[in-house]
C-alpha positions as CSV (number, residue, x, y, z in Angstrom):
1,M,158.4,94.0,4.0
2,N,160.3,91.0,2.8
3,F,162.1,89.7,5.9
4,D,163.9,87.0,3.9
5,Q,165.5,89.7,1.7
6,L,166.5,91.7,4.8
7,K,168.0,88.6,6.3
8,E,170.1,87.9,3.2
9,Q,171.4,91.5,3.1
10,W,172.3,91.3,6.8
11,N,174.2,88.0,6.3
12,K,176.0,89.5,3.3
13,E,177.2,92.5,5.2
14,D,180.9,92.7,6.1
15,G,181.6,91.9,9.7
16,N,184.4,94.3,9.9
17,V,183.0,97.1,12.1
18,N,185.5,99.8,13.0
19,I,185.3,100.5,16.8
20,P,187.5,103.3,18.2
21,D,190.3,102.1,20.4
22,N,190.0,104.7,23.2
23,I,187.3,106.8,24.8
24,E,188.8,110.1,23.6
25,Q,187.9,109.3,20.0
26,L,184.3,108.5,21.0
27,K,184.1,111.8,22.8
28,E,185.3,113.7,19.8
29,S,182.5,112.4,17.6
30,K,179.7,114.5,19.3
31,H,176.3,114.9,17.7
32,P,175.4,118.2,16.1
33,I,172.7,118.8,18.8
34,E,175.3,118.8,21.5
35,K,177.3,121.5,19.6
36,I,174.1,123.6,19.3
37,Q,173.4,123.2,23.0
38,K,176.9,124.3,23.9
39,S,176.6,127.4,21.7
40,M,173.2,128.2,23.2
41,K,174.6,128.0,26.7
42,K,177.2,130.6,25.7
43,E,174.6,132.8,24.1
44,F,172.2,132.8,27.0
45,P,173.8,135.7,29.1
46,M,173.9,137.9,26.0
47,Q,170.3,137.1,25.2
48,I,169.2,138.1,28.7
49,L,171.1,141.3,28.5
50,A,169.6,142.1,25.1
51,I,166.1,141.5,26.3
52,I,166.6,143.8,29.2
53,L,168.1,146.5,27.0
54,I,165.3,146.2,24.5
55,G,162.8,146.8,27.3
56,F,164.3,150.3,27.8
57,F,164.2,151.2,24.1
58,P,161.0,153.3,24.1
59,Q,162.4,155.5,26.9
60,I,165.6,156.0,25.1
61,M,164.0,156.8,21.8
62,K,161.2,158.9,23.4
63,F,158.2,157.0,22.1
64,T,154.8,158.6,22.6
65,V,152.5,157.0,25.2
66,S,150.2,155.5,22.5
67,Q,153.2,153.6,21.0
68,Y,154.1,152.1,24.4
69,V,151.1,149.7,24.3
70,I,152.0,148.3,20.9
71,Y,155.7,148.1,21.7
72,Y,155.3,146.4,25.1
73,T,152.8,143.9,23.8
74,S,155.3,142.8,21.2
75,Y,158.0,142.9,23.9
76,A,155.9,140.7,26.2
77,M,155.5,138.2,23.3
78,L,159.3,138.2,22.8
79,V,160.0,137.6,26.4
80,V,157.5,134.7,26.6
81,I,158.9,133.0,23.5
82,S,162.5,133.5,24.6
83,S,161.8,132.2,28.1
84,Y,160.2,129.1,26.6
85,Y,163.4,128.2,24.7
């Protein structure tokens, strides 16, 4: 790295930095991750409801007993992964 070149570029930069006048403008410029977190909080109750309903799917569709093992193994993996996030 050439620090002299970086220093020159830094000195050449314009000193006019635009800082918002009020806090409301700063609050409006939220990061994309905050928007994703807000939408995930809204989706959480629906995800819990869907996981519960998916658990009763074999009884509703009248699966055979041999298919229960495969289904509930996959279901357990779904629950573990969903609870992690």
